C-alpha positions as CSV (number, residue, x, y, z in Angstrom):
1,M,-46.2,-48.1,-72.6
2,I,-46.1,-50.2,-76.1
3,T,-48.7,-50.1,-78.2
4,H,-49.1,-53.5,-80.7
5,R,-47.4,-53.3,-84.0
6,F,-46.4,-55.9,-86.2
7,T,-44.1,-57.1,-89.1
8,A,-45.2,-59.6,-92.0
9,G,-43.2,-62.3,-90.4
10,A,-44.9,-61.5,-87.5
11,K,-48.3,-61.7,-89.0
12,A,-47.6,-65.2,-90.7
13,T,-46.8,-66.5,-86.9
14,L,-49.5,-64.9,-85.2
15,L,-52.1,-65.7,-87.7
16,D,-50.1,-69.5,-88.2
17,W,-50.5,-70.2,-83.8
18,Y,-54.0,-67.9,-83.7
19,P,-55.9,-68.4,-86.9
20,G,-59.3,-67.5,-84.8
21,T,-57.8,-64.2,-83.5
22,T,-59.8,-60.8,-84.2
23,L,-56.3,-58.7,-83.4
24,D,-56.6,-56.4,-86.2
25,M,-53.1,-56.5,-88.6
26,D,-54.7,-54.9,-91.2
27,E,-51.5,-53.7,-93.1
28,A,-54.0,-50.5,-95.3
29,A,-55.4,-49.1,-91.8
30,R,-51.7,-49.0,-90.4
31,A,-48.7,-46.7,-90.9
32,R,-46.0,-48.7,-92.4
33,K,-42.4,-48.0,-90.9
34,L,-39.4,-48.4,-91.3
35,T,-37.0,-50.1,-88.5
36,K,-33.3,-49.6,-87.4
37,F,-32.4,-52.6,-89.6
38,G,-34.6,-51.4,-92.6
39,S,-37.7,-54.2,-92.6
40,A,-40.8,-52.6,-91.7
41,K,-43.4,-52.7,-89.3
42,Y,-46.6,-51.5,-88.8
43,V,-48.0,-49.3,-86.3
44,Y,-51.1,-47.3,-85.5
45,R,-51.5,-43.7,-87.7
46,T,-50.9,-40.9,-85.6
47,E,-54.4,-40.1,-84.6
48,T,-54.9,-43.3,-83.2
49,M,-51.7,-43.5,-81.4
50,A,-53.3,-39.7,-79.7
51,E,-56.1,-40.9,-79.5
52,L,-54.9,-44.5,-77.3
53,R,-52.7,-42.6,-75.6
54,G,-54.9,-39.8,-74.6
55,F,-57.5,-42.6,-73.1
56,L,-54.2,-44.6,-71.3
57,E,-53.5,-41.3,-69.6
58,R,-56.4,-40.4,-67.9
59,R,-57.1,-43.7,-67.1
60,I,-53.6,-43.9,-64.9
61,A,-54.3,-41.0,-63.5
62,D,-57.9,-41.4,-62.5
63,R,-56.5,-44.9,-60.9
64,L,-52.4,-43.4,-60.1
65,P,-52.4,-39.9,-59.6
66,E,-49.0,-40.0,-58.8
67,A,-47.8,-42.3,-61.6
68,R,-45.9,-40.9,-64.8
69,V,-45.8,-42.2,-68.3
70,L,-42.2,-42.2,-69.2
71,Y,-42.2,-44.4,-72.6
72,W,-44.9,-44.2,-75.3
73,T,-44.1,-45.6,-78.7
């Protein structure tokens, strides 16, 4: 599973394409991480990531008890 993340360039493009979006892209509410190429991306903070992961893993386990989450970022 991959959570929503964005770069400054991606944010500008999305806001241009979808000016009325309600997608939360507030850098102040996110953690800033550097990519392996040195550019910045904005990801959910640790607490939010833990909450999201717990919620999604519980829902998956409820509906697909044999399933395993192999990737989370």
